[in-house]
Backbone and ligand atoms as CSV (ligand in chain L), in Angstrom:
chain,resi,resn,atom,element,x,y,z
A,1,VAL,N,N,56.401,34.140,79.069
A,1,VAL,CA,C,56.895,35.456,79.488
A,1,VAL,C,C,55.888,36.105,80.437
A,2,ALA,N,N,56.374,36.541,81.578
A,2,ALA,CA,C,55.490,37.168,82.564
A,2,ALA,C,C,55.030,38.538,82.056
A,3,GLU,N,N,53.933,39.007,82.568
A,3,GLU,CA,C,53.439,40.325,82.163
A,3,GLU,C,C,54.188,41.420,82.881
A,4,LEU,N,N,54.403,42.515,82.166
A,4,LEU,CA,C,55.018,43.672,82.805
A,4,LEU,C,C,54.046,44.222,83.840
A,5,SER,N,N,54.593,44.702,84.935
A,5,SER,CA,C,53.759,45.213,86.004
A,5,SER,C,C,54.017,46.697,86.187
A,6,SER,N,N,52.956,47.442,86.487
A,6,SER,CA,C,53.139,48.863,86.767
A,6,SER,C,C,53.862,49.059,88.093
A,7,LYS,N,N,54.142,47.959,88.779
A,7,LYS,CA,C,54.937,48.035,90.002
A,7,LYS,C,C,56.433,48.028,89.712
A,8,ASP,N,N,56.801,48.017,88.434
A,8,ASP,CA,C,58.221,47.977,88.080
A,8,ASP,C,C,58.618,49.251,87.357
A,9,THR,N,N,59.838,49.696,87.613
A,9,THR,CA,C,60.329,50.873,86.889
A,9,THR,C,C,61.822,50.759,86.626
A,10,PRO,N,N,62.267,51.320,85.493
A,10,PRO,CA,C,63.702,51.321,85.230
A,10,PRO,C,C,64.357,52.524,85.896
A,11,ILE,N,N,65.510,52.287,86.466
A,11,ILE,CA,C,66.342,53.361,87.011
A,11,ILE,C,C,67.762,53.075,86.526
A,12,SER,N,N,68.413,54.087,85.974
A,12,SER,CA,C,69.771,53.859,85.478
A,12,SER,C,C,70.740,54.837,86.101
A,13,VAL,N,N,71.929,54.333,86.419
A,13,VAL,CA,C,73.039,55.209,86.776
A,13,VAL,C,C,73.727,55.559,85.464
A,14,LYS,N,N,73.746,56.852,85.151
A,14,LYS,CA,C,74.314,57.323,83.884
A,14,LYS,C,C,75.846,57.310,83.963
A,15,PRO,N,N,76.530,57.503,82.830
A,15,PRO,CA,C,77.994,57.362,82.837
A,15,PRO,C,C,78.717,58.227,83.872
A,16,ASP,N,N,78.228,59.439,84.140
A,16,ASP,CA,C,78.909,60.272,85.156
A,16,ASP,C,C,78.760,59.656,86.550
A,17,GLY,N,N,77.606,59.060,86.831
A,17,GLY,CA,C,77.405,58.416,88.126
A,17,GLY,C,C,78.301,57.201,88.311
A,18,VAL,N,N,78.501,56.446,87.207
A,18,VAL,CA,C,79.402,55.289,87.273
A,18,VAL,C,C,80.841,55.767,87.461
A,19,GLN,N,N,81.239,56.768,86.666
A,19,GLN,CA,C,82.620,57.283,86.746
A,19,GLN,C,C,82.918,57.848,88.128
A,20,ARG,N,N,81.906,58.452,88.761
A,20,ARG,CA,C,82.105,59.071,90.078
A,20,ARG,C,C,81.881,58.082,91.231
A,21,ARG,N,N,81.695,56.802,90.897
A,21,ARG,CA,C,81.604,55.715,91.896
A,21,ARG,C,C,80.361,55.831,92.782
A,22,TYR,N,N,79.237,56.215,92.163
A,22,TYR,CA,C,78.005,56.376,92.929
A,22,TYR,C,C,77.036,55.208,92.796
A,23,VAL,N,N,77.442,54.145,92.085
A,23,VAL,CA,C,76.499,53.040,91.852
A,23,VAL,C,C,75.987,52.472,93.178
A,24,GLY,N,N,76.904,52.188,94.102
A,24,GLY,CA,C,76.516,51.586,95.381
A,24,GLY,C,C,75.587,52.479,96.183
A,25,GLN,N,N,75.934,53.756,96.269
A,25,GLN,CA,C,75.098,54.711,97.022
A,25,GLN,C,C,73.690,54.800,96.454
A,26,ILE,N,N,73.611,54.794,95.122
A,26,ILE,CA,C,72.293,54.938,94.493
A,26,ILE,C,C,71.461,53.682,94.725
A,27,ILE,N,N,72.078,52.515,94.572
A,27,ILE,CA,C,71.353,51.274,94.872
A,27,ILE,C,C,70.875,51.293,96.326
A,28,GLN,N,N,71.755,51.729,97.229
A,28,GLN,CA,C,71.408,51.722,98.652
A,28,GLN,C,C,70.190,52.597,98.962
A,29,ARG,N,N,70.088,53.736,98.287
A,29,ARG,CA,C,68.937,54.613,98.535
A,29,ARG,C,C,67.625,53.904,98.242
A,30,PHE,N,N,67.583,53.180,97.113
A,30,PHE,CA,C,66.329,52.518,96.739
A,30,PHE,C,C,66.083,51.280,97.598
A,31,GLU,N,N,67.136,50.592,97.980
A,31,GLU,CA,C,66.962,49.450,98.892
A,31,GLU,C,C,66.467,49.909,100.260
A,32,LYS,N,N,67.049,50.988,100.758
A,32,LYS,CA,C,66.642,51.502,102.078
A,32,LYS,C,C,65.175,51.915,102.089
A,33,ARG,N,N,64.718,52.480,100.975
A,33,ARG,CA,C,63.324,52.896,100.884
A,33,ARG,C,C,62.381,51.694,100.935
A,34,GLY,N,N,62.894,50.535,100.531
A,34,GLY,CA,C,62.084,49.317,100.568
A,34,GLY,C,C,61.802,48.709,99.209
A,35,PHE,N,N,62.343,49.310,98.161
A,35,PHE,CA,C,62.130,48.743,96.831
A,35,PHE,C,C,63.041,47.532,96.618
A,36,LYS,N,N,62.629,46.697,95.665
A,36,LYS,CA,C,63.349,45.446,95.403
A,36,LYS,C,C,64.000,45.519,94.026
A,37,LEU,N,N,65.272,45.188,94.000
A,37,LEU,CA,C,66.015,45.156,92.737
A,37,LEU,C,C,65.656,43.875,91.995
A,38,VAL,N,N,65.115,44.004,90.777
A,38,VAL,CA,C,64.706,42.817,90.006
A,38,VAL,C,C,65.410,42.712,88.659
A,39,GLY,N,N,66.303,43.658,88.363
A,39,GLY,CA,C,67.104,43.576,87.140
A,39,GLY,C,C,68.299,44.494,87.267
A,40,LEU,N,N,69.447,44.050,86.755
A,40,LEU,CA,C,70.660,44.864,86.879
A,40,LEU,C,C,71.665,44.449,85.821
A,41,LYS,N,N,72.139,45.417,85.054
A,41,LYS,CA,C,73.232,45.100,84.126
A,41,LYS,C,C,74.018,46.355,83.789
A,42,MET,N,N,75.289,46.147,83.462
A,42,MET,CA,C,76.122,47.239,82.980
A,42,MET,C,C,76.247,47.094,81.478
A,43,LEU,N,N,76.024,48.179,80.768
A,43,LEU,CA,C,76.165,48.102,79.314
A,43,LEU,C,C,76.629,49.439,78.750
A,44,GLN,N,N,77.181,49.343,77.552
A,44,GLN,CA,C,77.514,50.540,76.796
A,44,GLN,C,C,76.305,50.827,75.912
A,45,ALA,N,N,75.645,51.962,76.129
A,45,ALA,CA,C,74.446,52.278,75.348
A,45,ALA,C,C,74.846,52.622,73.910
A,46,SER,N,N,74.056,52.145,72.950
A,46,SER,CA,C,74.328,52.464,71.542
A,46,SER,C,C,73.515,53.689,71.130
A,47,ASP,N,N,73.947,54.316,70.032
A,47,ASP,CA,C,73.192,55.461,69.502
A,47,ASP,C,C,71.751,55.058,69.179
A,48,GLY,N,N,71.583,53.837,68.646
A,48,GLY,CA,C,70.249,53.375,68.268
A,48,GLY,C,C,69.334,53.199,69.469
A,49,LEU,N,N,69.872,52.605,70.524
A,49,LEU,CA,C,69.095,52.437,71.756
A,49,LEU,C,C,68.707,53.804,72.324
A,50,LEU,N,N,69.657,54.735,72.318
A,50,LEU,CA,C,69.374,56.056,72.893
A,50,LEU,C,C,68.351,56.830,72.062
A,51,SER,N,N,68.389,56.652,70.746
A,51,SER,CA,C,67.426,57.396,69.918
A,51,SER,C,C,66.007,56.877,70.150
A,52,GLN,N,N,65.893,55.600,70.543
A,52,GLN,CA,C,64.559,55.096,70.903
A,52,GLN,C,C,64.188,55.519,72.324
A,53,HIS,N,N,65.153,55.403,73.228
A,53,HIS,CA,C,64.899,55.769,74.621
A,53,HIS,C,C,64.492,57.242,74.740
A,54,TYR,N,N,65.234,58.095,74.033
A,54,TYR,CA,C,64.987,59.548,74.079
A,54,TYR,C,C,64.279,60.022,72.806
A,55,ARG,N,N,63.289,59.240,72.337
A,55,ARG,CA,C,62.690,59.558,71.036
A,55,ARG,C,C,62.014,60.932,71.019
A,56,GLU,N,N,61.542,61.413,72.168
A,56,GLU,CA,C,60.911,62.745,72.196
A,56,GLU,C,C,61.951,63.859,72.128
A,57,LEU,N,N,63.205,63.532,72.304
A,57,LEU,CA,C,64.241,64.572,72.419
A,57,LEU,C,C,65.176,64.652,71.214
A,58,VAL,N,N,65.021,63.746,70.239
A,58,VAL,CA,C,66.022,63.672,69.157
A,58,VAL,C,C,66.139,64.974,68.349
A,59,LYS,N,N,65.097,65.770,68.341
A,59,LYS,CA,C,65.138,67.033,67.584
A,59,LYS,C,C,65.662,68.205,68.421
A,60,LYS,N,N,65.876,67.987,69.710
A,60,LYS,CA,C,66.313,69.084,70.585
A,60,LYS,C,C,67.759,69.475,70.279
A,61,PRO,N,N,68.079,70.747,70.466
A,61,PRO,CA,C,69.456,71.184,70.181
A,61,PRO,C,C,70.503,70.481,71.050
A,62,PHE,N,N,70.128,70.078,72.253
A,62,PHE,CA,C,71.106,69.444,73.135
A,62,PHE,C,C,71.240,67.930,72.875
A,63,TYR,N,N,70.446,67.385,71.929
A,63,TYR,CA,C,70.461,65.928,71.742
A,63,TYR,C,C,71.845,65.349,71.416
A,64,PRO,N,N,72.626,65.975,70.494
A,64,PRO,CA,C,73.969,65.424,70.229
A,64,PRO,C,C,74.839,65.371,71.488
A,65,ASN,N,N,74.750,66.401,72.317
A,65,ASN,CA,C,75.508,66.384,73.580
A,65,ASN,C,C,74.995,65.300,74.516
A,66,LEU,N,N,73.682,65.094,74.499
A,66,LEU,CA,C,73.086,64.044,75.346
A,66,LEU,C,C,73.617,62.667,74.929
A,67,VAL,N,N,73.716,62.431,73.633
A,67,VAL,CA,C,74.242,61.140,73.162
A,67,VAL,C,C,75.721,61.002,73.531
A,68,ASP,N,N,76.507,62.074,73.369
A,68,ASP,CA,C,77.928,62.028,73.769
A,68,ASP,C,C,78.057,61.686,75.252
A,69,TYR,N,N,77.224,62.327,76.043
A,69,TYR,CA,C,77.215,62.081,77.493
A,69,TYR,C,C,76.852,60.636,77.799
A,70,MET,N,N,75.757,60.173,77.205
A,70,MET,CA,C,75.244,58.838,77.543
A,70,MET,C,C,76.103,57.702,76.981
A,71,THR,N,N,76.995,58.033,76.027
A,71,THR,CA,C,77.906,57.013,75.490
A,71,THR,C,C,79.342,57.223,75.988
A,72,SER,N,N,79.526,58.137,76.946
A,72,SER,CA,C,80.883,58.454,77.418
A,72,SER,C,C,81.447,57.364,78.331
A,73,GLY,N,N,80.640,56.389,78.690
A,73,GLY,CA,C,81.073,55.285,79.539
A,73,GLY,C,C,79.894,54.370,79.743
A,74,PRO,N,N,80.109,53.296,80.501
A,74,PRO,CA,C,79.001,52.363,80.704
A,74,PRO,C,C,77.883,52.952,81.571
A,75,VAL,N,N,76.694,52.426,81.350
A,75,VAL,CA,C,75.499,52.759,82.127
A,75,VAL,C,C,75.174,51.534,82.989
A,76,VAL,N,N,74.740,51.748,84.217
A,76,VAL,CA,C,74.216,50.644,85.023
A,76,VAL,C,C,72.694,50.751,85.003
A,77,ALA,N,N,72.091,49.858,84.230
A,77,ALA,CA,C,70.635,49.870,84.045
A,77,ALA,C,C,70.003,48.890,85.027
A,78,MET,N,N,68.942,49.336,85.674
A,78,MET,CA,C,68.289,48.498,86.688
A,78,MET,C,C,66.784,48.543,86.506
A,79,VAL,N,N,66.113,47.533,87.066
A,79,VAL,CA,C,64.660,47.570,87.215
A,79,VAL,C,C,64.359,47.362,88.689
A,80,TRP,N,N,63.484,48.210,89.206
A,80,TRP,CA,C,63.093,48.169,90.617
A,80,TRP,C,C,61.600,47.933,90.729
A,81,GLU,N,N,61.227,47.198,91.772
A,81,GLU,CA,C,59.835,46.803,91.992
A,81,GLU,C,C,59.355,47.323,93.334
A,82,GLY,N,N,58.084,47.688,93.399
A,82,GLY,CA,C,57.493,48.051,94.685
A,82,GLY,C,C,56.300,48.962,94.531
A,83,LEU,N,N,55.635,49.204,95.635
A,83,LEU,CA,C,54.420,50.017,95.644
A,83,LEU,C,C,54.705,51.425,95.122
A,84,ASN,N,N,53.958,51.819,94.098
A,84,ASN,CA,C,54.101,53.159,93.510
A,84,ASN,C,C,55.536,53.498,93.132
A,85,VAL,N,N,56.271,52.492,92.665
A,85,VAL,CA,C,57.710,52.721,92.461
A,85,VAL,C,C,57.989,53.757,91.374
A,86,VAL,N,N,57.110,53.860,90.365
A,86,VAL,CA,C,57.386,54.822,89.283
A,86,VAL,C,C,57.391,56.235,89.854
A,87,GLN,N,N,56.311,56.568,90.543
A,87,GLN,CA,C,56.178,57.918,91.093
A,87,GLN,C,C,57.184,58.170,92.230
A,88,SER,N,N,57.309,57.198,93.131
A,88,SER,CA,C,58.180,57.409,94.288
A,88,SER,C,C,59.647,57.511,93.889
A,89,SER,N,N,60.062,56.700,92.932
A,89,SER,CA,C,61.480,56.748,92.540
A,89,SER,C,C,61.779,58.044,91.810
A,90,ARG,N,N,60.825,58.513,91.044
A,90,ARG,CA,C,61.006,59.789,90.346
A,90,ARG,C,C,61.151,60.930,91.377
A,91,ARG,N,N,60.356,60.864,92.436
A,91,ARG,CA,C,60.495,61.863,93.501
A,91,ARG,C,C,61.854,61.763,94.172
A,92,MET,N,N,62.319,60.534,94.374
A,92,MET,CA,C,63.630,60.345,95.011
A,92,MET,C,C,64.759,60.843,94.114
A,93,VAL,N,N,64.579,60.734,92.807
A,93,VAL,CA,C,65.611,61.191,91.859
A,93,VAL,C,C,65.622,62.715,91.768
A,94,GLY,N,N,64.454,63.336,91.781
A,94,GLY,CA,C,64.369,64.787,91.720
A,94,GLY,C,C,64.186,65.301,90.301
A,95,PRO,N,N,63.972,66.622,90.163
A,95,PRO,CA,C,63.734,67.230,88.857
A,95,PRO,C,C,64.924,67.044,87.904
A,96,THR,N,N,64.611,67.146,86.596
A,96,THR,CA,C,65.635,66.971,85.550
A,96,THR,C,C,66.843,67.868,85.780
A,97,ASN,N,N,66.582,69.114,86.125
A,97,ASN,CA,C,67.673,70.074,86.336
A,97,ASN,C,C,68.126,70.042,87.800
A,98,PRO,N,N,69.331,69.569,88.056
A,98,PRO,CA,C,69.806,69.470,89.451
A,98,PRO,C,C,69.778,70.803,90.193
A,99,ALA,N,N,69.847,71.918,89.459
A,99,ALA,CA,C,69.780,73.229,90.110
A,99,ALA,C,C,68.433,73.428,90.802
A,100,GLU,N,N,67.418,72.702,90.334
A,100,GLU,CA,C,66.077,72.804,90.924
A,100,GLU,C,C,65.768,71.629,91.845
A,101,ALA,N,N,66.718,70.720,91.988
A,101,ALA,CA,C,66.448,69.492,92.759
A,101,ALA,C,C,66.716,69.726,94.240
A,102,PRO,N,N,65.737,69.443,95.099
A,102,PRO,CA,C,65.937,69.649,96.529
A,102,PRO,C,C,67.011,68.724,97.095
A,103,ALA,N,N,67.671,69.190,98.149
A,103,ALA,CA,C,68.571,68.324,98.915
A,103,ALA,C,C,67.767,67.114,99.366
A,104,GLY,N,N,68.417,65.964,99.383
A,104,GLY,CA,C,67.708,64.737,99.744
A,104,GLY,C,C,67.332,63.925,98.522
A,105,THR,N,N,67.238,64.587,97.366
A,105,THR,CA,C,67.034,63.827,96.130
A,105,THR,C,C,68.399,63.415,95.582
A,106,VAL,N,N,68.407,62.376,94.741
A,106,VAL,CA,C,69.692,61.909,94.194
A,106,VAL,C,C,70.361,63.033,93.417
A,107,ARG,N,N,69.586,63.658,92.528
A,107,ARG,CA,C,70.172,64.734,91.723
A,107,ARG,C,C,70.541,65.937,92.580
A,108,GLY,N,N,69.710,66.260,93.559
A,108,GLY,CA,C,69.986,67.406,94.430
A,108,GLY,C,C,71.213,67.196,95.297
A,109,ASP,N,N,71.495,65.960,95.630
A,109,ASP,CA,C,72.653,65.671,96.489
A,109,ASP,C,C,73.938,65.441,95.700
A,110,LEU,N,N,73.812,64.936,94.476
A,110,LEU,CA,C,75.017,64.442,93.787
A,110,LEU,C,C,75.364,65.183,92.509
A,111,SER,N,N,74.561,66.165,92.097
A,111,SER,CA,C,74.856,66.791,90.798
A,111,SER,C,C,74.489,68.266,90.764
A,112,LEU,N,N,75.036,68.938,89.752
A,112,LEU,CA,C,74.886,70.395,89.613
A,112,LEU,C,C,74.237,70.823,88.310
A,113,HIS,N,N,74.496,70.056,87.240
A,113,HIS,CA,C,74.147,70.542,85.903
A,113,HIS,C,C,73.227,69.554,85.183
A,114,VAL,N,N,72.279,70.113,84.397
A,114,VAL,CA,C,71.281,69.277,83.713
A,114,VAL,C,C,71.914,68.284,82.735
A,115,SER,N,N,73.083,68.618,82.221
A,115,SER,CA,C,73.707,67.720,81.249
A,115,SER,C,C,74.580,66.652,81.919
A,116,ARG,N,N,74.614,66.642,83.269
A,116,ARG,CA,C,75.360,65.618,84.023
A,116,ARG,C,C,74.574,65.287,85.281
A,117,ASN,N,N,73.376,64.737,85.081
A,117,ASN,CA,C,72.478,64.600,86.235
A,117,ASN,C,C,72.401,63.183,86.819
A,118,VAL,N,N,73.446,62.381,86.582
A,118,VAL,CA,C,73.786,61.182,87.366
A,118,VAL,C,C,72.862,59.969,87.196
A,119,VAL,N,N,71.576,60.201,87.067
A,119,VAL,CA,C,70.649,59.074,87.143
A,119,VAL,C,C,69.443,59.317,86.243
A,120,HIS,N,N,68.865,58.214,85.772
A,120,HIS,CA,C,67.628,58.272,84.995
A,120,HIS,C,C,66.531,57.522,85.733
A,121,ALA,N,N,65.319,58.077,85.722
A,121,ALA,CA,C,64.141,57.338,86.195
A,121,ALA,C,C,62.958,57.730,85.321
A,122,SER,N,N,62.067,56.799,85.060
A,122,SER,CA,C,60.914,57.084,84.199
A,122,SER,C,C,59.925,58.002,84.891
A,123,ASP,N,N,59.216,58.800,84.077
A,123,ASP,CA,C,58.276,59.751,84.681
A,123,ASP,C,C,56.817,59.330,84.542
A,124,SER,N,N,56.540,58.138,83.999
A,124,SER,CA,C,55.152,57.663,83.909
A,124,SER,C,C,55.150,56.136,83.822
A,125,VAL,N,N,54.012,55.548,84.151
A,125,VAL,CA,C,53.891,54.090,84.077
A,125,VAL,C,C,54.062,53.623,82.631
A,126,GLU,N,N,53.482,54.368,81.673
A,126,GLU,CA,C,53.618,53.991,80.260
A,126,GLU,C,C,55.075,54.076,79.825
A,127,GLY,N,N,55.738,55.153,80.254
A,127,GLY,CA,C,57.158,55.317,79.929
A,127,GLY,C,C,57.997,54.213,80.553
A,128,ALA,N,N,57.667,53.848,81.774
A,128,ALA,CA,C,58.414,52.801,82.470
A,128,ALA,C,C,58.302,51.482,81.707
A,129,GLU,N,N,57.089,51.142,81.273
A,129,GLU,CA,C,56.895,49.882,80.539
A,129,GLU,C,C,57.637,49.904,79.212
A,130,ARG,N,N,57.546,51.012,78.536
A,130,ARG,CA,C,58.221,51.147,77.234
A,130,ARG,C,C,59.736,51.004,77.399
A,131,GLU,N,N,60.283,51.673,78.402
A,131,GLU,CA,C,61.736,51.650,78.596
A,131,GLU,C,C,62.230,50.277,79.074
A,132,ILE,N,N,61.451,49.624,79.940
A,132,ILE,CA,C,61.869,48.281,80.385
A,132,ILE,C,C,61.947,47.350,79.180
A,133,LYS,N,N,60.944,47.422,78.298
A,133,LYS,CA,C,60.946,46.560,77.105
A,133,LYS,C,C,62.116,46.867,76.187
A,134,LEU,N,N,62.502,48.137,76.163
A,134,LEU,CA,C,63.606,48.556,75.295
A,134,LEU,C,C,64.963,48.081,75.824
A,135,TRP,N,N,65.146,48.136,77.129
A,135,TRP,CA,C,66.465,47.863,77.717
A,135,TRP,C,C,66.627,46.438,78.221
A,136,PHE,N,N,65.503,45.734,78.477
A,136,PHE,CA,C,65.574,44.426,79.144
A,136,PHE,C,C,64.687,43.391,78.480
A,137,GLU,N,N,65.031,42.133,78.778
A,137,GLU,CA,C,64.141,41.008,78.507
A,137,GLU,C,C,63.656,40.504,79.851
A,138,VAL,N,N,62.391,40.119,79.936
A,138,VAL,CA,C,61.893,39.566,81.186
A,138,VAL,C,C,61.973,38.045,81.114
A,139,VAL,N,N,62.493,37.449,82.175
A,139,VAL,CA,C,62.711,36.004,82.218
A,139,VAL,C,C,62.057,35.460,83.481
A,140,GLU,N,N,61.268,34.412,83.326
A,140,GLU,CA,C,60.666,33.778,84.489
A,140,GLU,C,C,61.737,32.916,85.144
A,141,ALA,N,N,62.224,33.383,86.298
A,141,ALA,CA,C,63.353,32.712,86.949
A,141,ALA,C,C,62.905,31.497,87.748
A,142,SER,N,N,61.680,31.522,88.235
A,142,SER,CA,C,61.112,30.372,88.935
A,142,SER,C,C,59.603,30.549,88.897
A,143,ALA,N,N,58.889,29.618,89.530
A,143,ALA,CA,C,57.430,29.761,89.569
A,143,ALA,C,C,57.020,30.983,90.368
A,144,PHE,N,N,57.922,31.508,91.174
A,144,PHE,CA,C,57.550,32.568,92.116
A,144,PHE,C,C,57.993,33.963,91.704
A,145,PHE,N,N,58.971,34.086,90.850
A,145,PHE,CA,C,59.381,35.445,90.477
A,145,PHE,C,C,60.017,35.469,89.104
A,146,TRP,N,N,60.062,36.671,88.535
A,146,TRP,CA,C,60.777,36.865,87.291
A,146,TRP,C,C,61.817,37.960,87.487
A,147,ILE,N,N,62.779,37.937,86.601
A,147,ILE,CA,C,63.843,38.938,86.655
A,147,ILE,C,C,64.030,39.518,85.260
A,148,TYR,N,N,64.685,40.656,85.230
A,148,TYR,CA,C,64.973,41.320,83.957
A,148,TYR,C,C,66.459,41.179,83.658
A,149,VAL,N,N,66.746,40.737,82.426
A,149,VAL,CA,C,68.151,40.504,82.068
A,149,VAL,C,C,68.521,41.269,80.801
L,1,ADP,P1,P,64.465,63.301,82.734
L,1,ADP,O1,O,65.789,62.596,82.556
L,1,ADP,O2,O,64.388,64.005,84.066
L,1,ADP,O3,O,63.280,62.425,82.480
L,1,ADP,P2,P,64.149,64.536,80.090
L,1,ADP,O4,O,63.534,63.252,79.604
L,1,ADP,O5,O,63.459,65.818,79.786
L,1,ADP,O6,O,64.404,64.493,81.667
L,1,ADP,O7,O,65.615,64.671,79.497
L,1,ADP,C1,C,66.430,63.552,79.374
L,1,ADP,C2,C,67.843,63.910,79.715
L,1,ADP,O8,O,68.341,64.829,78.743
L,1,ADP,C3,C,68.028,64.638,81.042
L,1,ADP,O9,O,68.078,63.769,82.147
L,1,ADP,C4,C,69.356,65.330,80.826
L,1,ADP,O10,O,70.451,64.405,80.964
L,1,ADP,C5,C,69.255,65.722,79.348
L,1,ADP,N1,N,68.741,67.084,79.197
L,1,ADP,C6,C,67.463,67.500,79.343
L,1,ADP,N2,N,67.354,68.824,79.134
L,1,ADP,C7,C,68.598,69.274,78.841
L,1,ADP,C8,C,69.172,70.549,78.530
L,1,ADP,N3,N,68.415,71.649,78.454
L,1,ADP,N4,N,70.505,70.613,78.312
L,1,ADP,C9,C,71.287,69.509,78.357
L,1,ADP,N5,N,70.816,68.286,78.644
L,1,ADP,C10,C,69.499,68.158,78.888
């Protein structure tokens, strides 16, 4: 098994983004920037997966709504690779609350409300590693690269 790299980060299109047909546009933004897609899958998130993914939020009053939202349809989970991808992708996604997200960010361009903010990106290298391990398995696809499945 290859080692996780701080050059990798998870980015997910949440159920509202999938329902609104934004998967292609969101992938295109990260490809245009120069990042490389190294993992991609569509899945229905389970309550158990979400309680681990959002472990800091399970006590929040909005948590039940967050789970309803995140299980309202499939999620497109991805892993992206590249220079400073954790920080840069988070900047491209924009602040948690779309009302505060500048135009040009994914959330600022495609969403209005914090409870329907279209996309997920990790906010730290430690978080990125933890989330990749939670959502993906890393597979050595050849001597030259690995992919996340
Ligand atoms: P981010 O997704 O930007 O890393 P958080 O980890 O703080 O932000 O929150 C996770 C997700 O929970 C947010 O993306 C959003 O979907 C939801 N959320 C956060 N705060 C609220 C809130 N006050 N009301 C409703 N949903 C929220």
